[in-house]
N, C-alpha and C positions, 0 to 999 in steps of 0.2 A: 633253467638256470644257465645251461651252456650257451644258449642263444643270447641271453642277457649279457653274459661275460664277453662273448665275441663282439657284441655291439659296443660294449664299454671300451674294449681294446681299440676298436675301429675309430671311435670318437676321439680317444686319447691320441691316436696316431694322426688324425686329421688336425687336431688342435696343435700338436707339436709341429706339424708341417705348415701351420698358419692358415689352413683352408677352412676348417670347421669354425674356428673362432671368428674369422673375418666374415663368413656368411651369416652366422648367428647374430653377430653384432650389427651387421648391416640391416637385418630384418628388424631387430629390436629398435634400432635408431629410426628406421623408417616408420615403424609402428608408433613410436613416440612423437614423431613429426605429425603423423595423421591425427593422433590424439590431441596434440596442441592445436592443430588446425580446427578440430571439432570444438574445442573449448572456446576458441576465438570466434566461432560462428554459431554459438549456442542458440541465438534467436532466429536462425535461418535454417532452411531445409538442408543446407550443405553439411551441418553438424552431423546429421543422421548418417550420411554417406561416409564421412571421415571416421566416425567411430566404428562403423562396419569394416572399413578398410584397415583400421588399427587391429581389429580382432582377427581379420583374415591373415594379417602379417604375424600376429602374436596371439594365438587363441587363448592363452592363459592370462591375458591382460585384464585383471579384475576391474580396474578403474574404467576401462573402456566399456566393459559389459554394464557396469553401473550407469554410466552416462547414456548408454543406449537404452537402458530401462527407463531413465527419466524422459528420453525422447518419446518412447512408446507411450508413457503415461500422459505426456502432453497431447498426444493424439488419441487418448482414451482407448488405446489398444492394451487393455489391462492384462490379458493372458500372456501376451508377448512380453510385457513389462515384468510380470512375475517370473517368467523363464529367464530373462536377462539378469534380474537381481539374484535369482537362485544360482545362476552360473557364476556371478561375481563372488558370491559367498563360498561356492565350491572351491574357488581358487584362493580366496582369502577369508578364512573362517572368522576372523576377528574384525571384519569390515562392518563397523557399527551402523554407519549410514545406510549400507545396503540392506542390513537386517531391518532397519527402521522403514525404509522405503518399500521393502517387501511386505511388511505388515500393513503399511498404508495402502498398497495396491490391493491387498485382500480386503481391507476394511472399507475404504472409500470407493475403490474402483469396482470390486466384485461383490461387495456387500456381504463378505464372509467373515464375520467378527470372530468366530471360533478359530478359523485358520490364521487370523492375524495375531493372535495372542502369543504364540510360540516365538515367532521372529522378533516381536516387539520386546518380549521378556529377554531374549538373547541380546538384543541391542543394548539394553540397560545393564546387562551383566558385563558387557564389554566396555560400555561408556555410561556410567551412572548419571552423569550430568548432561544428558541429552533430553532437553525439555520437550522436543517434538515427539520423541518416542514415548515419553511419560504421558503426555496428553492423549496420544493415540491409544496407548494401552488402557488408560482410564476410560476412554470412549468404548473400546472393545469390551472391557469388563461390564460397563454400563449396559451395553446391548445384550450381553449375556445374563443380565440381571444379577451380576455379582457386585452388589451395591457397595458393600464394605471394602472390597478390593479396589473398586473404582475410586472411592473416597480417598483411600490411602495413597493412590497414585496421583490423583488430581490435586491433593493438598500440597504436593511437592512441585507442582508446576505453577508459574506465575503469570502466564499470558492471559489475555482477556477471555479467549475461548475456553481455556481450562477453568477459569473462575466461573464462567457460565455453566459449564458441565458439572462443576462441583455443586452449584446450586441445584441443578437438575437432579443430581444424585440424591441430595437431601430431600428434594420434592418427591421423588419416586419412593423414597423411604417413608414418606409421610411426616417428616420433621420439617414443617413449614416455617416455623420460627427460625430454625437454623439455616434454611434455604434463603430467606429474605435478604440478609446482609450481603450475600454473594451476588444476587441479582442486582441489588442496589449499587454494589461496587462496579459491576459491569456497566450499568447505565451512567455512572459517574465518568467512566473512561470513554464510553461510546454511547452517547445519549440517544442515538437512533437505532439501538439494538432492539429490533421489534420483538424477538422471542423473549428477551429478558423482561420487557414490559409486560408481555402476556403472562409469563409465569409468575412475575411479581404480583400482578393483579390477582391471579388465582390464589396466591399465598395470602394476600390481604383478605380476600373473601373467606378463605378457609379459617382464618384466625379472627373473624368478626369485624375487621376494619372495612366496612362496606364502601364508604365514600372513597377511600384510597384505592380500593380494588377497582371500582368503576372508572376512576380517573386513569389508572394505569391501563385498563383494557381499552379505554377510549383512545389513549395515545397509541396503543398497538394498532387499532383500526386505522388511525390517520397515517401511521408509518407504512402499513400494508397498502393503503391506497396510493401513497407516494411510490412505493416499489412497483405497483401495477402501472402507474403513470410513466415511470422511468422506462419500463419494459415496452410500453406502447409507443413512446416517443422514439426509442431506439429502433423499433421495427419500422416505424414510419420513415426515419432517416435512412435506414438501410434500403428501403424501397425507392426513396427519392432523396439522394445525397445532397442535391442542390437546394432543397427546401429550407430556406433561411429561418422562417418563423418557427418551425419545429426545433431547429437547432438552438434558437434563442430560448425557447421554452425549456429545453433540456438543460442548457447552461444555467439558467436561473434556478431551476430545481436543484441542480448540483451545488450551486452556490448556497442555497438555503440549507442544504445538508452538509455544507462545509467539506464537500468532496472536491478539494481545490485542484488537484492534478487533472482529474477528469474534466472539470469545468474549464480549465485553461486550455486543454486540448480541444475542447468543443469550440471555444471562442476563437482560437487560432484558425479553425476551419471556417468559422463565420467571417472572419476578416479576409481570409483568402477568397471566399465566395463573393463578398461585397466590400471591397477595399475602401469604398467611399462612405460606407454606413458608419456613423459615429457610435451607434449603440454597441457594436462589437468591441470597439476600442475602449469605451467607457467601462464596460463590464470586465474586460481583460485587465485594464489598469487597476481597477478595484481589486480584482483577484490577486494581482501581483503585490499590491499593498498589504493585503491580508496575509499573504505568505511571506512577507518581508523580502520579496525579490525586487529590490529597489532599482537595480540597474535596468532591468526590463521595464519596470514601471516608468522610469524616466524616459525611455524611448517611446513608450505608448503615449504618455501625456505630452511629451515634447512634440510628437506628431500631431496631436489634437490642437495644441497651441498654435502650431504652424498653420493648420487648416482653419482654425477658428480663433484668430488672435484677439477678437473682441469678447471672448468668453471668460468672465471672471471665475467661473467654476473650474474650468480647465487650468487656468493660471494658478489658482489657489492650490489645486491638486498637485501641479508640478512643483510649486513651492514647498509643499509638504514632503514630496519625494526628495528634494534637495536637502531639506532638513534631516531626513532620515539617513541621507548619505553624508551627513556632517559637512555640508557646503552651504553655510548660512548666507553668504553674499549673493550667489545667484538666486537663492530662495527669496531674499529681500526684493530683488528686481521683480520677481513674479508677484509677490504679495503687494508691493506698492502699485503695480499695474492693476491688479485685481481690485484694490481699494479705490482706484480712480474709476474703474468700470462699474463697481457696485459699492458706492460709498455708504450704503445703509446696511451692509452685511457685517454683523459684529464679529463673526468668526475670523474673517480676514484680518481684522485689527489685532485680534488675540494672537494669531500666528505671526503677524508682523512684529508685535512686541517681543515675542519669544526669540525671533531671529535677531532683532536689534541687541537683545541681552547677550546672545551668543558671541557677538563681535565687540561687546563692551560699550555700545552706544546707549548708556543708561537713560539719558535725557529723552532721546527719541523713543526708547522703549516705554518710558513712563507716559509720554503723550499718546502713543499708540494704544496703550492699555486703557488710558482714560477714555479714548474714543470707543474702545471695545465696551467698556462699562456703560457709557452713554447710549450707544446703539442697542446694547442688550436690554437696557431698561426701557427704551422706547419700544423695542420689539415685544417685551412682556406686556406693556400697557395696551398695545394694539391687539394683543390676544384677548 
């Protein structure tokens, strides 16, 4: 007690003299700067060093320990992540996200569902509206075969994975009729969710709907084959980064699966490898159109029109992009040129009619639409 009192008096004295306060504030300020530098560099190796520096300057900096735990998790160093999250909680007992991430590290990183339950329950005590913690807690209960507890938690979460796990909980309970609508809802949101198709197929079989069950299981097989093909193509690309054909195959498969961000990234790599190959630009332009990224689509199709000015297809596509950008006049230029280059293509005239209407040229719009109907009828007769 005497030692503590003397230390207290000493600190007060230094504070009064202006020394202790200035040193302490300087350390805290420097720690804050290191922490902010880490936050700004989250996607780089520098973040790790900055959070460690912040902790060295201010050991009780709970947020820095938390961010350090996230860095360890990204590197799959789960035991160190657990230690970092535990330290963050020691300095801030009501740090809900730290409790949540600690539970996740136990559950997903170390496979210790039982250990995950306590921090996840604590996270929800501190912040009941934390959907990530609720889904993870439901998962932990499910792995511990606490089915009713899992159902109670997962019912309160709304994300796709929670809905799938809720279906899985009913499935494990043997209530197949109750499980089916949850798997169906998952497939409506994410039609290529292979596990949902698999479990839905088994539900159908268990309830006597054999044809539906076989169809769902066949879809699961197709999706599983696609996943294997994706993995194989990615390995091939990693071994041979300049292999254009493999990259095209991967991009086309990603487009089929509507994984647009990944497809666009792959196609940008294709264009960088082979800047004169039209295929990469075509697929990239199509992907931009599908994602309504019209400014980028205009650049891509504009490049193709410059390269191949005699292509009616590219001009028509560029015209469509201008229409999406609400620029009907430059669209008309492209559609009119496309019509001259491909006078028997009905779709060009339909697009041209729509563009004329946009600028109030009703007579020209009517003539273009008449040509569309005429060409379309001829096209049908030829079929």
